[in-house]
C-alpha positions as a printed Julia matrix, in Angstrom:
432×3 Matrix{Float64}:
  15.32   -6.49  -31.05
  16.83   -3.28  -29.73
  20.19   -2.28  -31.05
  22.54   -2.11  -28.04
  25.04    0.72  -28.16
  27.82    0.92  -25.61
  30.14    3.88  -25.85
  32.99    4.3   -23.43
  33.79    6.87  -20.86
  34.87    9.16  -23.66
  34.43   12.5   -21.94
  36.3    13.63  -18.88
  34.15   13.21  -15.78
  35.04   16.74  -14.79
  33.14   18.13  -17.79
  29.96   16.32  -16.84
  30.41   17.31  -13.23
  30.59   20.98  -14.18
  27.26   20.55  -16.0
  25.8    18.9   -12.89
  27.07   21.83  -10.83
  25.44   24.3   -13.2
  22.19   22.34  -13.03
  22.37   22.5    -9.24
  22.63   26.29   -9.38
  18.87   26.38   -9.89
  16.54   27.29   -7.01
  15.73   23.61   -6.49
  15.56   22.44   -2.87
  18.8    21.73   -1.08
  19.57   18.16   -0.03
  19.64   19.18    3.6
  17.25   21.48    5.42
  19.81   24.11    6.29
  19.18   27.86    6.35
  21.02   29.79    3.64
  21.35   33.54    3.1
  18.19   35.02    1.63
  18.71   35.99   -2.0
  19.35   39.73   -2.31
  21.25   39.85   -5.61
  18.48   41.02   -7.91
  16.54   44.3    -7.77
  13.42   44.07   -5.6
  10.57   42.38   -7.41
   7.64   44.73   -8.2
   4.14   44.09   -6.81
   2.78   40.75   -7.95
   1.04   40.78  -11.32
  -1.61   38.29  -12.44
  -2.31   37.57  -16.1
  -3.61   34.78  -18.31
  -0.91   32.94  -20.23
  -1.29   30.61  -23.21
   1.3    28.01  -24.17
   1.7    24.93  -26.3
  -0.3    21.77  -25.7
   0.4    20.35  -22.21
   2.48   23.43  -21.34
   1.07   23.51  -17.8
   0.44   19.77  -17.42
  -1.48   17.03  -19.24
  -4.32   18.64  -21.16
  -3.42   22.12  -19.88
  -2.32   24.92  -22.18
  -3.65   28.01  -20.35
  -2.94   29.22  -16.84
  -2.85   32.29  -14.6
   0.66   33.58  -14.02
   1.48   35.19  -10.67
   4.85   36.95  -10.69
   6.27   39.39   -8.15
   5.99   40.42   -4.51
   2.78   39.98   -2.51
   1.48   43.44   -1.62
  -1.69   44.62    0.2
  -3.6    45.01   -3.08
  -2.68   41.58   -4.47
  -5.84   39.74   -3.41
  -8.13   42.36   -4.97
  -6.28   42.14   -8.29
  -6.5    38.36   -8.37
 -10.17   38.42   -7.39
 -10.91   40.72  -10.33
  -9.1    38.44  -12.78
 -10.8    35.3   -11.42
 -14.19   36.97  -11.92
 -13.37   37.28  -15.62
 -12.01   33.73  -16.0
 -14.32   31.86  -13.61
 -15.75   29.52  -16.26
 -12.28   28.44  -17.45
 -11.04   27.09  -14.08
  -7.42   27.96  -14.82
  -4.58   26.82  -12.51
  -2.3    29.44  -10.97
   1.5    29.27  -11.1
   3.45   31.41   -8.63
   6.97   32.79   -8.98
   7.57   35.06   -6.01
  10.16   36.05   -3.39
   7.41   36.57   -0.79
   5.95   39.76    0.61
   2.88   40.55    2.71
   1.76   37.48    4.65
  -1.8    38.77    5.18
  -2.23   39.14    1.41
  -0.9    35.64    0.77
  -3.31   34.11    3.29
  -6.22   35.98    1.72
  -5.25   34.61   -1.68
  -4.86   31.13   -0.22
  -8.38   31.2     1.23
  -9.71   32.56   -2.07
  -8.19   29.64   -3.98
  -9.53   27.1    -1.5
 -13.08   28.44   -1.75
 -12.92   28.39   -5.56
 -11.18   24.97   -5.62
  -8.27   26.26   -7.66
  -5.21   24.19   -8.47
  -1.81   25.86   -8.02
   1.84   25.21   -8.62
   5.15   27.03   -8.85
   6.48   28.15  -12.21
   8.06   31.08  -13.98
   5.97   32.4   -16.88
   8.0    33.93  -19.7
   5.81   35.84  -22.19
   6.86   36.17  -25.81
   9.08   39.23  -26.08
  10.77   38.61  -22.72
  14.37   37.44  -22.4
  14.4    34.28  -20.23
  18.0    35.0   -19.25
  16.93   38.23  -17.52
  15.29   37.78  -14.15
  13.82   41.26  -14.1
  13.58   43.8   -16.9
  11.3    46.82  -17.32
  10.2    45.91  -20.86
   9.07   42.45  -19.78
   7.32   43.82  -16.71
   5.38   46.2   -18.97
   4.3    43.26  -21.16
   3.08   41.3   -18.12
   1.1    44.31  -16.88
  -0.52   45.05  -20.25
  -3.81   43.43  -19.23
  -3.75   41.16  -22.29
  -3.73   37.36  -22.45
  -0.16   36.51  -23.43
   1.49   33.73  -25.42
   4.1    32.39  -23.05
   6.32   29.56  -21.88
   6.05   28.03  -18.4
   9.25   26.92  -16.68
   9.11   25.08  -13.38
  12.66   26.12  -12.49
  11.25   28.82  -10.25
  10.97   29.94   -6.63
   8.18   30.37   -4.12
   9.61   31.85   -0.94
   8.3    33.15    2.37
   4.72   34.46    2.04
   4.34   32.74   -1.35
   4.36   29.36    0.37
   1.32   30.34    2.44
  -0.63   31.27   -0.67
   0.38   27.98   -2.3
  -0.87   25.78    0.54
  -4.32   27.34    0.18
  -4.81   25.76   -3.24
  -7.26   22.88   -3.42
  -4.6    20.88   -5.3
  -0.87   21.61   -5.24
   1.96   20.51   -7.5
   5.59   21.31   -6.68
   7.88   20.27   -9.53
  11.28   18.65   -8.85
  13.21   21.79   -9.8
  11.2    24.24   -7.71
  12.76   26.11   -4.8
  10.32   26.31   -1.88
  11.62   28.3     1.08
  10.42   29.65    4.43
  11.68   31.85    7.22
  10.42   33.72   10.26
   7.94   36.55    9.97
   9.19   40.12   10.17
   6.91   42.97   11.28
   7.6    46.64   10.6
   6.08   49.09   13.07
   5.96   52.75   11.94
   5.47   55.64   14.36
   4.43   59.05   12.98
   4.28   62.37   14.81
   1.63   64.68   13.38
   0.36   68.18   13.99
  -3.27   68.91   14.79
  -3.75   69.75   11.13
  -2.6    66.28   10.14
   0.83   67.25    8.84
   3.51   64.61    9.48
   6.33   66.1    11.53
   8.49   62.99   11.8
   8.32   59.3    11.08
  10.35   56.33   12.28
  10.11   52.61   11.59
  11.26   49.64   13.59
  11.48   46.07   12.38
  10.41   43.39   14.82
  11.76   39.86   14.41
  12.97   36.92   16.44
  11.14   36.39   19.74
   9.17   39.63   19.79
   5.59   39.06   21.09
   4.07   40.45   17.87
   6.13   37.99   15.81
   5.06   35.13   18.06
   1.41   36.13   17.57
   1.92   36.28   13.79
   3.31   32.73   13.77
   0.31   31.59   15.83
  -2.06   33.1    13.23
  -0.12   31.36   10.48
  -0.38   28.04   12.31
  -4.17   28.42   12.55
  -4.35   29.28    8.85
  -2.18   26.28    7.91
  -4.46   24.05    9.99
  -7.45   25.39    8.03
  -5.68   24.25    4.87
  -4.93   20.77    6.2
  -1.24   21.48    6.85
   0.25   20.45   10.18
   2.21   22.77   12.51
   5.62   21.47   11.39
   5.77   23.85    8.42
   5.23   26.94   10.58
   7.6    25.58   13.24
  10.3    25.25   10.55
   9.65   28.82    9.4
   9.63   30.26   12.93
  12.98   28.59   13.69
  14.65   30.21   10.65
  15.91   33.8    11.09
  14.25   36.31    8.8
  17.61   37.18    7.19
  17.95   33.64    5.84
  15.84   31.18    3.86
  15.29   27.53    4.7
  14.91   25.63    1.43
  12.58   22.71    2.03
  13.79   19.25    1.07
  11.57   16.93   -0.94
  11.08   14.82    2.18
   9.77   17.91    4.0
   7.52   19.0     1.14
   5.83   15.6     1.38
   5.9    15.35    5.19
   4.36   18.8     5.6
   1.55   17.79    3.25
   2.33   20.34    0.52
   2.81   17.76   -2.28
   2.79   14.05   -1.43
   3.19   12.62   -4.92
   5.61    9.69   -4.89
   6.92   10.09   -8.43
   7.34   13.29  -10.42
   9.54   14.56  -13.2
  10.3    17.81  -14.95
  10.02   18.13  -18.74
  13.18   17.96  -20.84
  14.45   21.51  -21.03
  17.31   23.3   -22.73
  19.44   25.12  -20.16
  22.22   27.67  -20.48
  24.91   28.15  -17.84
  26.23   31.57  -16.89
  29.36   30.78  -18.9
  27.29   30.26  -22.04
  27.38   26.45  -22.2
  24.19   24.66  -23.28
  22.78   21.34  -22.13
  19.47   19.5   -21.89
  18.26   18.45  -18.45
  15.5    16.56  -16.67
  14.95   16.03  -12.95
  13.2    12.94  -11.58
  12.1    12.52   -7.95
  10.9     9.17   -6.62
   9.93    7.98   -3.14
  11.75    4.95   -1.83
   9.78    2.12   -0.26
   9.0     2.31    3.45
   7.75    4.85    5.97
   8.39    7.66    6.52
   8.85    8.42    2.85
  12.3     9.38    1.65
  12.85   10.79   -1.8
  15.72   10.36   -4.22
  16.51   12.88   -6.96
  17.99   11.88  -10.31
  19.45   14.32  -12.86
  19.52   13.23  -16.51
  21.69   15.45  -18.7
  22.64   15.7   -22.36
  25.53   17.95  -23.35
  27.97   18.44  -26.19
  30.79   15.87  -26.17
  33.69   15.26  -28.52
  33.2    16.04  -32.19
  30.07   14.35  -33.55
  28.91   13.04  -30.17
  26.53   14.04  -27.38
  27.26   12.99  -23.83
  24.46   11.41  -21.81
  24.91   11.68  -18.07
  22.94   10.52  -15.04
  23.64   11.65  -11.5
  21.74   11.0    -8.29
  22.06   10.79   -4.55
  24.21    7.96   -3.32
  22.26    5.09   -1.74
  24.33    2.28   -0.14
  21.33   -0.05   -0.41
  20.74    0.59   -4.1
  23.85    0.02   -6.2
  22.99   -1.15   -9.72
  25.61   -3.09  -11.63
  24.56   -1.49  -14.92
  22.43    1.42  -16.11
  21.06    2.04  -19.6
  18.75    4.5   -21.35
  16.41    2.81  -23.84
  13.78    3.71  -26.42
  12.29    1.73  -29.31
  15.16    0.42  -31.42
  18.08    1.45  -29.21
  19.62    1.04  -25.8
  22.6     3.06  -24.63
  24.62    1.58  -21.79
  26.18    4.03  -19.36
  29.42    3.5   -17.49
  29.84    4.25  -13.83
  31.89    7.16  -12.57
  32.73    5.73   -9.18
  35.0     8.51   -8.0
  33.79   11.84   -9.37
  36.17   14.76   -8.99
  35.43   17.37   -6.34
  33.63   20.52   -7.4
  36.2    22.88   -8.85
  36.82   26.14   -6.98
  34.76   28.97   -8.38
  32.1    26.77   -9.99
  29.53   27.55   -7.31
  28.45   31.13   -7.95
  27.49   33.65   -5.3
  23.81   33.03   -6.0
  24.1    29.29   -5.35
  22.8    28.17   -1.95
  25.81   27.07    0.06
  23.87   24.11    1.43
  23.71   22.65   -2.08
  27.43   22.8    -2.85
  28.79   19.87   -0.77
  25.85   17.68   -1.79
  27.09   17.64   -5.4
  30.15   15.64   -4.36
  28.01   12.9    -2.77
  26.27   11.77   -5.94
  26.9     8.71   -8.08
  27.47    9.32  -11.77
  26.81    7.31  -14.95
  27.93    8.55  -18.36
  28.06    7.53  -22.03
  28.67    9.19  -25.37
  26.32    8.67  -28.32
  26.59    9.76  -31.96
  24.82   13.05  -32.46
  23.05   11.68  -35.56
  21.61    8.77  -33.55
  19.87   11.13  -31.15
  18.82   13.59  -33.85
  17.14   10.81  -35.86
  15.7     8.86  -32.92
  11.97    8.18  -32.7
  11.38    8.46  -28.97
   7.61    8.24  -28.85
   5.93    9.39  -25.66
   8.32    7.71  -23.21
  11.83    6.37  -22.76
  13.09    3.92  -20.13
  15.8     3.98  -17.51
  16.94    0.34  -17.19
  18.91   -0.73  -14.1
  20.4    -4.17  -13.6
  21.24   -5.27  -10.07
  24.0    -7.61   -9.0
  22.66  -11.11   -8.4
  23.4   -11.65   -4.72
  23.25  -15.45   -4.51
  23.15  -16.49   -8.13
  19.42  -15.76   -8.38
  18.17  -14.05  -11.53
  17.02  -10.52  -10.76
  14.97   -8.82  -13.5
  16.05   -5.31  -14.49
  14.26   -2.4   -12.88
  12.62   -0.25  -15.54
  11.58    3.34  -14.86
   9.41    4.98  -17.49
  10.2     8.63  -18.15
   8.23   11.09  -20.24
   9.89   12.05  -23.52
   7.93   15.32  -23.73
  10.27   18.0   -25.01
  13.21   15.6   -25.57
  13.25   15.6   -29.39
  12.83   19.38  -29.67
  15.52   19.98  -27.01
  17.98   17.71  -28.83
  17.09   19.52  -32.06
  18.1    22.78  -30.4
  21.24   21.4   -28.7
  22.72   19.4   -31.6
  23.49   22.37  -33.91
  25.45   23.96  -31.06
  27.71   20.9   -30.8
  30.68   20.24  -33.08
């Protein structure tokens, strides 16, 4: 029989909520499809680089430990570089993981068609080779490693972005997987027209460029070409309509409902691996995101955050937050694995997000959504979690209120424990 452990609400809800806020500062999709300012904080990404990466077992999915990393801005020569690499790795049938702010749309469509012809699987993920600092988004030393032409030992993190032109490459893949913590964003096409005045000898006298956006005829034609391309890939016009309606200066982060409705990734249940995270203030926590479709049509998706962070001395706080659902209010929630069950207590009235918690890089559309989530929290002895034998899965156990005296069995959701033990092993020494 499982040992039932119930620890009180021993950590201030504000502490957990700050961790939730930090977790939300990822590029994951906003809860509402609302345009947000396009990210311009980091130096421009260099031309996209493709290289073979090797990780631990199941690093890129069940049975997958090798993949092709694609990191940077789509440029006119991108398709030729990928084609050359695919010629060398053709027999290995490696998936491709993109991490890109966008770039040349024509190059992304060429890559999309290339992947479709070769029946390549693709996803979104940030590849971090050994020797690169994961806390740095862009550094020259790491860029040199990625462009070395060697196959690199690396880590794949799905907390990544695929924006603008990157999305059009992604939809070309024969099979697509968009993890729960991926940021997928679109906006209108922008066209730069350059006029050069030259002498008879071919010397450039003057040059001027003009950016076309909005309702310009050339932009309208570009969106029409994109719509035809999307149709080739089995994607309906709604994706391109959403992009065309979003000014080029902003990014529309797609919701999970839209990612499914547009046909990009229609999986009804998906989860991220357990992963150690570090906030900008230097605090560490372990997080997992779970996305599940609710019954009925059209499909609507609900996102759950499961967090572990340092609590009072000798304890680790376990927290669960998710979107509020008036039709789904469990009376009790527990996390269980062989030999133990930890009951969580409900935080019915979470505090508002503290001023200054949302950083400049955080999409403004995500900030108010944090305050509309339900919260469950418990505190467990650090030694219990350090010595736990989780196996391959753990369970989220939810007990509903019996409406008319009828016995309602608990709802059990099985979650992968991949990475949980190692993440706890890294977190625990950092806690008091």
